[in-house]
C-alpha positions in Angstrom: -3.6 -1.7 -10.4 -2.7 1.8 -9.3 0.7 3.1 -10.2 3.1 3.7 -7.4 3.9 7.2 -6.1 7.1 6.1 -4.5 10.0 8.3 -5.5 13.3 6.7 -6.5 16.1 7.6 -4.2 19.8 7.9 -5.0 21.2 4.4 -5.4 23.7 3.4 -2.6 27.2 2.6 -3.7 28.2 -1.1 -4.0 30.0 -2.3 -1.0 30.2 -5.0 1.7 26.6 -4.1 2.8 25.1 -3.6 -0.6 24.8 -6.3 -3.3 24.3 -4.5 -6.6 23.4 -7.5 -8.6 20.6 -8.4 -6.2 19.3 -4.9 -6.3 19.2 -5.0 -10.1 17.3 -8.3 -10.0 14.6 -6.6 -7.8 14.4 -3.7 -10.3 13.8 -6.3 -13.1 11.0 -7.9 -11.1 9.5 -4.5 -10.3 9.5 -3.6 -14.0 6.5 -5.9 -14.5 3.1 -4.5 -13.6 -0.6 -4.6 -14.6 0.2 -2.2 -17.4 3.3 -4.1 -18.5 2.7 -7.8 -17.7 4.6 -9.1 -20.7 7.8 -7.3 -21.9 10.5 -7.7 -24.5 14.2 -7.7 -23.3 14.6 -4.1 -24.5 11.5 -3.0 -22.5 12.7 -4.7 -19.3 16.1 -3.1 -19.7 14.7 0.4 -20.3 12.2 0.1 -17.4 14.8 -1.2 -14.9 17.6 1.1 -16.1 19.9 -1.7 -17.1 21.8 -2.6 -20.3 20.3 -5.3 -22.5 23.1 -7.6 -21.5 22.5 -7.0 -17.8 18.8 -7.4 -18.1 19.1 -10.6 -20.1 21.4 -12.2 -17.5 18.9 -11.4 -14.7 15.9 -12.6 -16.7 17.5 -15.9 -17.6 18.5 -16.4 -14.0 14.9 -15.7 -12.9 13.7 -18.0 -15.7 16.0 -20.8 -14.5 14.6 -20.4 -10.9 11.0 -20.5 -12.2 10.1 -16.9 -11.4 9.9 -15.8 -15.1 8.7 -17.4 -18.3 9.3 -16.6 -21.9 8.0 -17.5 -25.3 11.3 -16.6 -26.9 10.4 -12.9 -27.3 8.3 -11.7 -24.4 9.0 -12.3 -20.8 6.4 -12.5 -18.0 6.4 -13.3 -14.2 5.1 -16.7 -13.2 2.8 -17.4 -10.2 5.9 -18.5 -8.3 6.8 -14.9 -7.8 4.0 -14.8 -5.2 6.2 -16.8 -2.9 8.3 -13.6 -2.3 5.3 -11.6 -1.2 3.6 -14.3 0.8 6.9 -14.8 2.7 6.1 -11.5 4.3 2.5 -12.4 5.1 3.4 -15.8 6.5 6.1 -14.2 8.7 3.5 -11.9 10.1 0.8 -14.2 11.6 -1.1 -11.2 12.8 -2.8 -10.9 9.5 -4.2 -14.4 9.8 -5.8 -13.3 13.1 -6.9 -10.0 11.8 -8.8 -11.5 8.9 -11.8 -12.8 11.0 -12.0 -9.4 12.8 -12.1 -7.6 9.4 -14.6 -10.1 8.0 -16.9 -9.5 11.0 -16.6 -5.8 10.3 -17.5 -6.3 6.6 -20.5 -8.3 7.6 -21.7 -5.6 10.0 -21.2 -2.5 7.9 -21.7 -4.2 4.5 -18.8 -2.3 3.0 -15.2 -3.3 1.9 -12.4 -3.4 4.5 -8.7 -3.3 3.9 -5.4 -3.3 5.9 -2.3 -1.5 4.8 1.2 -0.6 6.0 3.4 2.4 5.0 6.0 1.6 2.4 8.0 4.6 1.2 5.5 7.3 0.0 2.8 4.7 -0.6 0.4 2.5 1.4 0.9 -1.2 0.6 -2.2 -3.4 0.9 -1.6 -6.5 3.1 -5.2 -7.7 3.4 -8.4 -6.8 1.6 -12.0 -8.0 2.0 -14.5 -6.5 -0.3 -18.3 -6.7 -0.8 -18.2 -5.3 -4.4 -16.0 -3.4 -6.8 -16.2 0.3 -5.8 -13.1 1.7 -7.6 -12.1 2.0 -11.2 -8.7 0.4 -10.3 -8.3 -3.1 -9.1 -6.9 -3.5 -5.6 -5.6 -6.6 -3.9 -2.7 -7.7 -1.6 0.4 -6.0 -2.8 -1.4 -3.0 -4.4 0.0 0.4 -3.8 -1.7 3.8 -3.5 -0.3 7.2 -2.6 -0.3 7.8 1.1 -1.1 11.6 1.0 -4.6 11.2 -0.4 -5.9 8.0 1.2 -7.4 7.5 4.6 -5.1 4.7 5.6 -2.1 6.7 4.3 -2.9 9.7 6.4 -3.4 7.5 9.5 0.0 5.9 8.8 1.6 9.3 8.2 0.1 10.5 11.5 2.1 7.8 13.3 5.4 9.5 12.3 7.0 12.1 14.5 7.0 15.7 13.3 10.4 15.6 11.7 9.9 12.4 9.9 6.4 13.5 8.7 7.8 16.8 7.2 10.6 14.9 5.5 8.2 12.3 4.1 5.7 14.9 2.8 8.6 16.9 1.3 9.5 14.0 -0.9 6.1 13.4 -2.3 4.7 14.6 -5.6 1.3 16.0 -4.4 -0.8 15.6 -7.5 -4.5 16.4 -7.7 -6.2 13.0 -8.2 -9.6 14.8 -8.1 -10.8 18.4 -7.6 -11.0 17.6 -3.9 -7.5 16.3 -3.4 -5.4 18.3 -0.8 -2.2 19.2 -2.5 -1.0 22.2 -0.5 1.8 21.0 1.7 0.9 23.2 4.7 -2.8 22.2 4.6 -1.8 18.5 4.2 0.5 18.8 7.3 -2.4 20.4 9.2 -4.8 17.7 8.1 -2.5 14.9 9.1 -2.1 16.6 12.5 -5.8 16.6 12.9 -5.8 12.8 12.1 -3.2 12.3 14.8 -5.2 14.2 17.4 -8.6 12.5 16.7 -7.2 9.0 16.0 -9.0 8.3 12.7 -9.2 9.7 9.2 -12.0 10.2 6.7 -11.2 11.0 3.1 -14.0 12.1 0.9 -13.4 11.7 -2.9 -9.7 12.8 -2.9 -8.3 9.6 -4.4 -11.1 9.0 -6.9 -14.4 10.6 -7.6 -17.2 8.8 -5.8 -14.9 7.0 -3.4 -15.2 7.7 0.4 -13.2 5.9 3.1 -12.5 6.0 6.8 -9.5 4.6 8.5 -8.2 3.8 12.0 -4.7 2.9 13.2 -3.4 -0.5 14.4 -1.0 0.0 17.3 1.8 -2.2 18.6 2.5 -2.9 22.3 4.4 0.4 22.6 1.6 2.4 21.1 3.2 3.0 17.7 1.2 2.9 14.5 2.2 -0.2 12.6 -0.7 -0.5 10.2 -4.1 0.9 9.3 -7.6 -0.5 8.7 -10.2 1.2 6.6 -13.8 0.9 5.4 -14.6 2.2 2.0 -17.7 2.8 0.0 -19.5 4.8 -2.7 -20.2 8.4 -1.7 -23.5 8.4 -3.6 -24.9 5.9 -1.1 -22.7 6.4 1.9 -22.2 10.0 3.0 -19.4 11.3 5.2 -22.0 11.8 8.0 -23.0 8.1 7.7 -19.4 7.0 7.7 -18.8 8.9 10.9 -22.0 7.8 12.7 -22.4 4.2 11.4 -19.0 3.0 10.3 -16.5 4.7 12.6 -17.5 3.0 15.9 -17.3 -0.6 14.6 -14.1 0.3 12.7 -12.4 1.7 15.8 -13.5 -1.5 17.7 -12.0 -3.7 15.0 -8.7 -1.7 14.9 -8.5 -2.0 18.7 -9.1 -5.8 18.5 -6.3 -6.2 15.9 -4.0 -3.9 18.0 -4.5 -6.3 21.0 -3.5 -9.2 18.8 -0.4 -7.3 17.7 0.5 -6.5 21.3 0.0 -10.1 22.3 2.2 -11.2 19.4 4.9 -8.9 20.8 5.3 -7.0 17.5 
């Protein structure tokens, strides 16, 4: 799974509207990842910024609730942790209605299709239908990728107003993922502006060599961008020209169909 590009913000002070122990529990859960699926108490404490005693209390609480398991030395999340993520998906029935639309798109273009929302400086995958593995990293529901160098990310950033966009870009670490990645803030701002004007985005090998993708926005009833759909493929068999001519029209139609569902749902 890709690492997150989300930058940590200054922690709020505890108070009536902020439960610090709950926040610490979430940090413990987030400390587990594809690169650290099983950790010692010391590793969890270091990754979550807690003392060993504080991390131990939270781990034992999560273990009692069935979200964490331990062999006495190493701790790991259990499948029950998926309940927390699927609570979001089940509270948003739009994705159940979007899936057949996306499946029809995959059947038509013979390429993978995904849906994502903007979460911090990242895109967060909420649905993914794939034909074959096309990336070196493994993606699924809950995966994160940096917004600045992905087609869905730029579509979602284009949905922000100018002030919010500048603030968001200003807080990102713009790293060159490939030799093609746009890392100049001014050029990136201009690029996102072009995406906003044309209503779609194509990214050619900026996230990963050989990966090309094209994305379109999902709009709510008020016309606000609430999600993005994309089609992705291998650049050595699907050029940018082919993406625009063969993939873009059905992608835009699929995004429009999902947008109508969102509008009907009142979200």
